[in-house]
N, C-alpha and C positions, 0 to 999 in steps of 0.2 A: 628473512632468515633463511640460513641453508643448513639442514641436518645431514650429517655424513655417516655413512656405515664406516665400519672398521676397514682401514685401507688394504689390510691383509685378505679380507674376503673378496674384495675387488680382484686382487691379483689371481685368486683361486676360481674366478669366474661364476661367482656368486650374484653377480650383477643383474641377471635378467629377472624380470617380474613375472610372478606365477600367482594363478588363484590359490586360496588357501582355505583350510577348514580349521576353525577356531573352537575349541572346547571350552565352555563355560567354567572357570575355576580350575583348569586341568593344564598347566603350562607344560608339563611333562609330555602331553600328547601332540605337541606341535611338530608338524612335518619337516620344517626347515628353519633355518636360523634367520632372524630379522634384525634390521638395523636398530641400534639404540635410538632413544628418541631425545637426543640433545640437540639444542640450538648451537650451531657453530658457524659464527660469522669471520673466523680468522682465515687469513690467507696461508697460513703455514701451521705445522706442527713442530713437535720437538726434533723430529728427524729432518725436515725439509727446510726448517727455518735458515740455516747457515748457507747451504747450497742454494736454496732460493733466493735469498738476498744477493749473494755474490753473482748468481746468474743475471739476476735484473739489473745488476750494476754493469757488468762486462759484456752484456749484449749490445750495448751502444757503443758507437765508435769513441765518444770521448774517453770514457774510462778504460777501454780495451787500449787505446793509445798509449795512456801512462803506464799500464801494467806491461806492455811489451818493451816500452822505454826503460823500465826499471829492470826488467829481465835482461836487457842487453848489456848492462852493466857487469853482469858475470862473465862475459867475454872480454879477456885482458886487452885485446886490440882496439875495443871499442870504448874502453873505460876512460871517463874524461875527470873523475873526481871521486870522492868517497861515496860508498854505496848509499850512506845514510841520506845523502842530498836527494836521492831519487825515491828510496823506500819509505823513509820518515813521512814526506808529504801524502804519499799514496796510502800509507797505513793510517794516517790520521783522517784522511777522507773516508776510508772504509769503517774506521771504528765510530766516526760520528753517524755514518749511514747505519750501521747495526744497531746502535743505541737507539737511534730513532725509531726503527722498524720494531725493535724490541718493545719500546715504551708503548707504541701504537698497538701492538699485539697484546700486551699485558692490560691495557685499558678496554680492549676490545673482549678479551677473556673475561675481565671482571663484569663487563655488562652482560655477556652471555651467561655467567654463572649467576647473576642475579635473577634472570629469567628462567634457568634451569633449576634454581632453589626453590621454586614455587612448590607449595604443598597442597597435595589433594587427598582425599579419603579414599582408601582401597577396601573393598570387600574381602574378607578372608574367612576360613573355615575356622581359625583359631579365636578370631575375635570379629565382633561384628563389623566394626570398620577401625582402621587404623591409618595413620597418617602416612603418606607416600610422596617421595620426592619427584618432581617432573620428569628428571631426566632417566628416573628407573622405571618408566612406563613400558613395559613389554606387552606382546601380544598374550591374550587370554586373561589379562587382568581386568577386574572388573572395579569401575571407579565410581564414586559417588561425589556429586557436587551439590553442596548443601546451601551454596549461597548465590543469590543473583548476582549478574556482573562479572561472573568467574569465566576465566576463557577456557575453551576446551583444549587439552594438551596434545590430543591425538584423534585421528579418524576412529569414530566408534559408531557402535549400532545401540540406538536408543531402546532400552529395556524396560524401563519404569520411571514413573513420575509420582509426586505426592499430591499434584494439582487434582482437583475433583473432577474436572472435565477431561483428565486423561490425555493432556497434550502439553506442550510448552512452546515457547517463542524462542528463536534465535535471532541474533543480530549478526548479520553476514556481511557487514559493509567491509570489514577488514580482509573478506575474501574474495567477494565479487563486485565490490563498490556499490551495491545497491542498499539504500539506506532503509527501506521497508522490512519490517520483520517478518521471519518466515515460520510458518506453522509445522512443527514436527510431531509425528505420532509414534508412541512406543509400540513394540511388538506385542499383539493382543494378548497372547497366552502368558507372556511374562508379567504384564500389567496385571492380570488377574489373580496373580499370587498373593497370598495374605501379606507376607513380609519380604523385604529385600534379601534377607538371609536365606529365603527359600531358592533364590537363583543357583545356590551352591549345592543343593540337595537333589536338584532334578538332573537327569541325563540328558544334556542338550548341547548343541553345536550350532555355529553359524558358518554357512558357506559364502565366501565373499569372492567377487571377481578378482582378476589381477589388477594391480594398481594402474591407474591411468590418469589423464591429465583433465578429463572431463569433470567439472564440478556440479554440474547440474543433472548427473545421472548416476545410478547404481544399480546393479544387478545382483541379488544374492537371495539366499533362502535360510530360514530359521527352523530347525528340526529338533523336536522333543521326543526321544526314543522310549522313555519310560510311561507314556501315557497308552491308554487303550481306547481307541486305537492311536498309534503315533500321529504327532501333530507336524505337518509341513506347513510353514507360512512364508509365502513370497515376500521379499523386502525391495523396497525401492528408495529413491532419494529422500522421501518423507520419513523414513525410519533412521536417517544418519545423522551424525553430528560431526561435521567435518572440523579439523583442527583450524584455530585462528578464529573460529566463530565464539560468540559470547551467549551464555544462557540468560535470557531477559526475563524469565519467569520460572518460578518453581524451583523443585528439587528433583534432580534427575539421576539415574542410574545407567551406565552405558559399559559395553564391553569393547576393548580395543581391538581393532582388526588391522590397522596401518600405522606404522611409525616411522620416524626418521626421514630417508630420502623417499620413501614410498607414499608420504603425506600428500594429499592433493594440492595443498597450499605450497608445499616444497616443490613439487613438480611443475608448478606454475611460476617458479623463479628460476632464476639463472645463478650460477656459482660466482662468487666474488672475484673480481678480477683486479689485477694491479694496474692502477691507471696511470698513464704518464701523460702529463701535462703538454699541451701545445708549445707552451714557451720552451719546455726542456727539448723538445724536437727541433725547435728552432734554433737553439743555441747549439745542438748537436749538429746541424746543419752548416752552422758558421765555423765549427771546429773542423768540418771537412774542407771548407774553404781554405781556412788557415793552414790546413795540413797540405794542402795543394800548393799554397804560397812557399811553406817550408821545403818541399821537394824541388820547386822551381829555384829558389835562392840557393839551395845546396848543389843543385846541377850547375848553376851559373858560376858558383865559386870554384867548383872542379873544372868547368871549361875554361875559366880564366887562367888555370894552372896548366891548361892545354893537356889534361887528362894524363899528366905525368905519374910515373911510379904505380903504386897500387890504388889506383884512382877510386875503385870500387869500395875500399876502405875509408878513403878520404870522404866519399858521399855519405856514409854512415856517421862519420864523426862530425861531419857539418850538420847533419840531421840532429844529432844530440847536442851539439853546439847552440843552435837556434831553437832547440825544442821549446824554450820559453814563449816562442810565438802562441802556443796553446798552453795557457797558464792552468796548472793543476789547481791553484788556489781559487779559480772560478767555481769549481765544484763546492768546495768548502764554504765559500761565501754565499753561494746560492742556497745550499742546504740550511745554513745556519739562519739565513734570511728568512726561509719558509717557516723555521721554528719560531722566529719572532713575529711573524705575521700571524701564525697560528695562536701564539700566546695573546696578542693584542685581540684577536677575535673573541677568545675565551674570557678575556678580562674586561670587555666591553661593558659597562654598566647599562648601556641603553638596550642591549640585546642580551638580558641575563639568561643563564642557562644553556647558551650556544655550545656545542661540543664540536671539535674539529678532530674527525677521525682518520682523514688523509691529510697529512701535513705536507704532502709532495705536490699538492696541485691548488693552493690558494690563489695563484695567478689566474687560474681558470675562470675564477669568479668575475673577473675583470673583462671579460671577452665574450660573454654569452650572447648569442644572437637568437636563440629560441628557448623559450621558457614554455614547458609543458607542465601542467599542473593537474591534479586530480579535482574533480568538481566540486563534490558536497562536503564531505568531511573535513577536507583539507581547508577549506575556505570558511565553512560556517560552524565548525565543531559539532554538526547535527544538533545545533541549539536553534529551535524554531521559536519566534516571538510573534504574536498577534500585534500587528502595529496600526492598522487602519480598518474602520468599518464605513461602508459606503452604502446609503440608504437612497439611492437615486439622486435627489436634489441637495441632500445633506450628507456630511461626512465627519467622523469622529477620528482624530488621531491620538497619539499617546499622551498629548497635553489636555485632552477633553475627554479621557475616559471616566473621569469623575462624573461627568453629565450622563454618561451611560449608566453609571451605577446609580444615580439618583432617579432615572426613569425606571429602572428595574425595580427599585424599592418601591417606589409610587404605585407601580403596576399591581403589588402584591398587599398594598394597604387598602385597597378597595373591598367592598364586600364580595365574597367568594361564594356564598351559599345562596345562590338563585337557581330557579328551575332551568334545566338544560335549554328548553326552547327560547326562555327570556334571554339567557346568557348568550346563546348564538345570536340572537338579534342585535343584542348590545354591541357584542364584539364586532360585528361587521360594520357598525358606524364607529366604534372606538377606535378601530385599526386605522382609521384616516388621520388619526392625531399622531404627532411625532412620538410621544411617549409610548403609545401602545405598538407604534411600527418597530421602535427600538426594542421594546420587550419581546415582540414576536421573532424578531431576528435573533435575538439572545437565546430564547428557548429553541428556534430551529438549530442553532449551532450546537446546543446542549445536548440535543436528541439525536440528531443526525450524523452518526459517526460509529466506529467499532470499538471504542475504548471501553476497557473494563477496570473498575477500580479494585485494588487489591490492599487488603490491610494486613500490615505485617507488625509482630510484636516480638522482639528479640530475635529477629532473622526468621521467625517460623510464621507462614501464611495461616491466618485464622479466619476463615469464612464465616464462622458463628459470629464472631465479633463484629465483622463487617455489616452482618445483618441486624445487629442489635443496637450499636452504638455509633457507628460512622464516625470514629474519632479522626479529627484531620490530621494529628500528628503522625498517624499510622498509615495514611492513605497513599498509595503508589499507583498511578495510572500506568496501564499496559494497552499497547495498541500495535498494529503493523507498521506504522509510520510515525514519526516524531511530529509532523505537522498535525495529526488527528490529536496528539497529546497537548499540543500549543493551543488548539481550539479550545479545548475543554478546560485547560488551566486559565485561559482567558475568561471564559464564562463564570469560573469559580472567583476570579478577581473582581468581577462587576457584580457578584451576589448570587448567581444561581450555579449551584454546585452539583455535579454528578457524584452521587454518594454509593449507587449500587446498581449493578446490572447483571442479568444472567440470560439465558437464551429466550426468555418469554417477557421480560419486564425490564424497565428502566426507572430509577428513583432520582428525583432532584430535590434539593433542599433549598428554599427560598430564603431570603435575607432574614426574615423574621424566625427561621428554624422550622418551619412547616415542611413536612415531607409530601413532595407530589409522586404519584404513582401513576405509571404509564404502561399499558400493556402493548408489546410488540405484536402487531397482527401479521405484519409481513416485511420482509427486507429484501431489498435488491442490491446485491453487493456491487462493489465498484469492479468494472472491467475495463481492460486497456481498449476495447471496441467501442463501449458506450461512453467512456471517460467520465463517468458520473455515478452516484450511488442514491438509493432513495430508502426511505423507511416509513412505514404506515403504523400510528400508534393511536392508541384510545386512552384519554384522559379519565381516570377512574373516577375523579370527583364530578366531572360533568358528562361523560359519556360521549364527550365530542371525539370524532375521529378525523386526524389530520394526516395528510401525506406530504412529508417534507423530502427535498431533493437538493443534493448539492454537486458540484463537479467543476470540471475545468472550465475557464472563463470561455474559451473558444466554443465550448458546447453550449453553456448556459446562456450565452449572449443571444443565441437564437431562439431560446425558450421563454426567457422572461421578458418583461416591458423594455422596450428600447430606452436606453439612458445614455446621454452624450458623454457622462464622466468615463464611460468604458473606453471610448475612443480617445479621450483626451489623455488617459494614462498611457494608451498605446502610442500616442504621439510623443509624450515625454521619453519613453523608452527609445523611440525611433531617432531621437536627437542625440542620445548619448551613446547608443550601442550600434555603430556601422564599421568594425574592423572585418577583414577576412579573418574568420575564426575556424579552426578544427576543435571539434568537442569529442572528446574520447571518454565513453562512460560504460559501465557495465550495466546501466539500466536496460530495460525492454525498449523496443522499437517506439512504441506509443508513448511511452515515457519519455524517452530522449527527445523525440519530436515536439511534444508539448512542453518540455523545458526550453528547448531551443525557441520555441515560438514565444513564451512567456519572457524570456530573457531578451528577446527580439534579435537573437543571431539569426532567424529568419524573419523577414518582416510578413505583415499580415497580407500584403499584395503580391509577395513573391511566390513564384511556382517552386513546388517541391517536387524532386525526382526521388521516389523512394525504389531504390534498387532491388528488384524481385530476387528472392532467394535463388542462387544458383549453385550447382554441384559439380559441373563439368565445364570442361573448355569451351565446347560449342555454346552452352548457355551463357557463359561470360561473355563470349565474343559478341553475341546477338544483343545482350544487355548493355554492353559498351557502346554498340553503334547506335542503340536508341537513345542513350544519353548523350552521345556526342551531336545529336540533332538539335539538342535544346541549348537555349542561350540564356545567361543570367539566372541560372537555376540552381537552387541549394540541393545538396546531395545527402541522402540518408542511406546508409548501407549497414547491415549488420555484420558481425564479426566472422560468420560462416562464409558469407559472400565475399567479404573483403579478403579472406585467406586464398580463396579459389583465384580472384582477380589478380592478387600479388604473386601468385604460384606461376600463372601462365602469361599475364599481361601486365607485368609489374610497371614497365616504362610507360605504356599507354594509360593505365589508369592513374599513376601520378601526375602525368601530364594534363589530364582531363580534371583530376581533382583540385589541383593548384589554380585551374581557371575559375573555379566556383567561388560565389561569394562567401559560401558557407559548406563545411563538410561535418556532418554529425556521424560518428561512428559508434553504433550500440551494440550491446552484449558482446563487448570486446573483452577477451580474456586478458589476464596479466602478460601472458607471453605475446599477445599481440600487441600490446601497449608498447613493449620493447621493441618489437618490430618496427613499428612506426617510427619510433626514436631513431633506430638504426638507419631506416630509409631516408630519414630527413638529413642525418649526417652525411650519408653517402651521396645523396642528391645535391646537397647544398654545399658541402664541405665547411660549415659553420659549426661552432661549438653549441651544445645543447644542455640545458639544465631542466632536471625533472624533479617535481616536487610532490610529495605524497605523504600521507599519515597512515596507511594501511597495508596489511600484508599483500594486497592485491596490487600495490604500487611498487613492491620490492623489485620486480624484474625492470621495469622502466627506470627506477632510480639507479640500479646497477649499469644498466646500458648507456645512459646519459653521460656526457663527458663530466658533469658535476651532478651529484645526487644529494638532494636536500631532504631530510626526513623532518616531519613535524610531529613533536610528542603529542599524540591525541589522547583522549580519554579512554579509547578502546584498546590501547596497547603500544608497543614500541617497536613493532616488526620493521616498519619502515626506518624509524630512528636509528635502530641497530645496524641495518643494512647500508645506511647512507654515509657519504663522505662528510657531511655536515649535517648538524642535528640543530633545529631551533624549536624553541618552545611556543612560538606563536608565528602565524603566517606573515603577519606584518613586518616581522624582524628581516624577513628577506630582502626588502629594499634596502635596508643598511648594510647587510651582509654583501650585497652585490654592488651599489653605488658607492659605498665608502670604503669597505675593506677590500673587496674585489679590485676596485679601481687603483688604491694605493698599492695593493701587492703587485699588480702588473707593472705599474709605471715605476715603482722602487726597483723592482727585479730587473727591468729593462736598463734602467740607469746603472745599477750596480753591475751587472754582466758587462755592458759595453766599457765601463771604467776600468774593471779589473783586465779585460782584453787590452784596453789602451795602455795600462800599466806594464802588461807583458810585453807588448810591441815596442814599447819605448826602449826597454832594456835589450831586446833582439835587434832593434836597429842600431843601437850603439855597439853591439857585439859585431854586426855586419860592417859597420863603418871601420872599427878597429882592426878587423880581419883584411880588410881591403887595403888599409894603409900599410899593413905589415904583410904584404905581398900574399894576402889571401891565405894566411896561415890559419889552421884550425886550433887557435890557442885561446882559451877563456880568459875574458877580461877580468872577472871576478871569481874569487873562490866560491865553492857551493854554499858555505854558511852565510856569506854576504848576500847571495841571492835569496836564500831563505830568510834571513833577516829583514830584506827589503820588503818581501811580499807578506811578512807577518808582523814583526815588532814595529817596524818604521812607518808602515803605511797601511796596515790591516785596519786599525781602529777608525781612521779618518775616512777611508773607503766604505768601511762596513756601516758608518754611521749613516751613509745615504738611505738605509731601510727605516730612518725616522723622517726623511724629507717628505713634503707634501706640497703640491702646487696650489691647492684651493682648501678651505676649512671643510670640515665635515657637513656643516648646516648647508653650505653653498651647492656641494655635491649632491645633497638630497634634495635641494630645491630645483636644480636644473638638471633633470635626467639627460638633456642634450650632452653633457659633458660625458657621459658614460658612452654615449653613441660614437663619440670621436675615437675611442679605444678600439672599436671593432675593425677597423681598417688597418689596425697593427703597426701604426706609426712610431710609437715609442721604441720599437725594435724592428728594423727592417734592413734591407739591403742599403738603402740609402743612408740612414743613420750610421750603419756599420762602416760603409766606406768613408762618410765623414771622419770618424774615429780613427779609421786605419790611416788616413793622410795626416791627421794632426799628430798621430803617434810616430809616424816616419819623420815628419818635420821636426818634432820636438827631440826624438833620438838624435837625429842629424846634427840640429843645433847644439844640443849639450856636448856631443863627441867632437864636433869639428871646432866648436867655441873653446873647449878644454885643450885641444891641440894648437889653437891659434893664439889664444890669449896667455896660455901657460907654457908657451915653447920652450923657455929657458928652464922651466921646473917640470920637464917631461917624467921625471922620477916620480913625481905626485899626480900621476895622472889619475889613479884610482881614486884617491881622496877628492880631487877636483870633480870629477864626473860622478862619481857617488853621491856626493853632498848636493851637487846640482840637480840630480836626478830625483832625491828625497824631496828637496824644496819645491821642485816643480810639480811633485804630485801633491803635496800638501796645498799648495796654491791653486791647483786645478780643481781639487774637492771644493774649495772655499768658492770658486767661481761657477761651480756646478750646483750647489746648494740653493734651493728656492725658499725655504722656511727654516730659518736656524733654530736649533733645539740646544738647550744648554749641554747636553751629552756631546754634541757636535764639536762645541768649542773645547770641552775637556778634552776629546779625543786628538784634536789638532795640536794642543798644548803637550798632552802627554806623549804623543809620538815624537815631536821635537825634543823633548826632554829626554826621552829614551835614547835617541840618536847621539845627543850631545854627552850623556852619561857613559854611553857604550865605547866612546872613544878611547878610554883608557884601556878597554881590553883590545882594541883594534890597532895598537901601536905598530904592529908588525907591517900594517898596510898604509896606514893613515898618520902622518905626522903632526901630532897634536899641536906642536910649535908653528908649524906652518900655517895650519888652517885658522890660527888665531891672528894672523896678520890682517892689516887693513886692506893691503892689496888683494889677497885671496878673498876676503868678504866682498869687496866691491865687484870683483870680476864675477864671482858666483852669482851674485844678485843680478847683473846685467844679463848673464846667461839664462837665469831663471826667468826674468821679466821678458826676454825676447821669444824664449821659447813657450810662454803662456799667451802672447799677444794674440795669435789667431783665434783662440776660443774667446777672449774677450771681445773681439771685432765680430765674430760669428753671432754672439749673444746681443750685442748692440744692434747689428743690423736685423735680427730677427724681431726684436722688439719694435724697431722702427717701422719695418716695411711688411712684415708677416707675423703680428702677434698672435699669440695662441687664443683659442675661443675663450678663456676664462679670464683673460686680462681686463676685460670691461667689468666683469663682476668683482674682481679684486680691487679695483682702482678707487 
């Protein structure tokens, strides 16, 4: 999401970032104005909406051409008909566009309003706490978060917590992509205050550095002036609560220091941009070609008149006469088609909850070459499940966990009150059995971790109850990582439950309800250097001291006894994971490397080049040279080093990186993710799609040609900022393979058919003018042309948006069908040229056929040619359709019925008695069949000698 300050403040030069002093509870003492804290994903506001929409429409040649065309009719010498024949179609296009943009902006505003309407508790001098709206969060307000899983609304300094240990955990995956929880500490002097209300009674303030993009550092001080002596306490990143993070434990109170565009999360995102699809750019390019043809035809017509008289006016008149070469109905049909595609996506029951925010680019989904996705939360939703237990020669899977549970139960039904020495001797022998080995493994997992059970009652943490009753319904596990919680939850499911823990002890409950007490003698915390953790505990019932250790498999494999199952697991990974992969993650270097190895992005035998930290151009040059000398080597590079390389040696780095079997980019900031997407677009020229579920993915989503947000459990930042929103990652397949593919192929067919329809009538006009001494006289009146492209042929042509070449199930089953679209064959210069030739042929056949077969009835030339033209279009639609829909049949019959019914009102141009004669009907039928013969032949030859890739699948 993008929060914006008042546009008037920007104009006044208040856009620079400065340090600030924030007094607790005294907003009147603020030194400068700060941006409001509203989430705003809209592209326009009430003042810029209409100018912005019109500018985005007329900055492209296609729409600008029709605007100039309509304006030219105000010049009497250039007028060829009534003004409404030009302004009504243009106005209709603009109205459709404005309505579509307005609907999308209203929907976006409603989604933003939902987020901005969240309620938080605010500390006040008049009342202890009162409810405050999210968007009313200004500087120096002190906010109170009373529930877990509540999102921090602004950048704050952590002042107080209700936790006995005086700290809290944050989930930061929406900010930096890291799934492990972060420990945050309150300001010491405010934590020692008796109550939260005392925060407003002391004279204190926070000095904060100017807003910047770095989410991993902070410099500031907290000063209390009414003490004796005054208290000055330095502040660091450990005292901050950045917006978009989630309070994972306890109740906290904090003071707001940054809001709006000054938020760390916002500064790491980009402003939403108006995305124009590649398909629209290709159509715009084709219209330029048609405009060039229009100029050539007009010049030829004037040249054949030997440039007589006011020939320059004749050129403009011919330009207007043949202006139908570029059909204004093309814009109408394509825009309405996009609305239909968007509606189909929203109403698809197989991908429920999908939202289309950018209805202008559904065709993009059918041409994605590069799919970039966030790693952990997007794919797993941060839900870790213990699935397999290996014990050397035996393994237990999900279907055999009941055996593990029975082993644990039997281990605690044996006599436990034996002397320690005897117990120790017996345990050495018993551990050789399967039952004891399973029991010891479960106990090791239940003890070696950093998980703390917390007991909640009515939303209030009650540590005393935790020590007394250990109620299962009130217990919640807290840890720095979701996989730690998954381990403890698994031991609980097999009978050994973690019920209590503090700094010096751990308490487990057996299947029989007995409490086992262990004293923590020493903890060896996990580090990214050692990649393992250890704990030494003493069993209070036996006095036995045990050292438990766990860690990454690449480390533990060299410590524990060798087992061939570990190698077998890696061999399985090796068989399934061999693409060149780029992994972009916010994790630390060691974590990213371990993840890449475990997922086998990097094989066990493959060399890894860890790009040393570089800060200057010279260091980057030396390190690139060192990497260039290595072959078949995976690259691991941090975000800081990546930024230096891209700044000075962008081309060289991308060339080397693309040759690597795998590239792992760690500690990548959100803006760097966007930069990588941008580089991929520039270097390859292909369409990209970025998928994410968190605030740290917003920049990447907005930079990509198609941005897809997954509605995760942690928030809707990605969903709000994306072009398309899905509720589950697996829905992405149908969104691309079915809806993306259909949207692109349907739009390609629709655009070429509309161009063909207009070229036919322009060709007929050219033939008519050449027969009558190249006069710039219109063949049809304006309302006939409008009726031709709307009432008489619009519904059959537009029904192509329902056409499909294969069933949805086939498109999902064979992804190769999607790959064919990446070459852009449905709409290419080749297909465009074929349709141009068909149009010229049909227009010529209809016009010359009318002149030759009805020479004696020349006065009825309009009736003859117009009827033949409409019948030809209806037949062409029927020959183009691949899968009939009942609405297509209705559209064909309805259009034919409308034409017949309207003959009563066209008696000035069409003699109704003449067109009912058998001679007229027979000759018109002949003209129509001859004009459609080439398309029928082309379809037959294609199916015979060059069938499409899906023909075998549908046969």
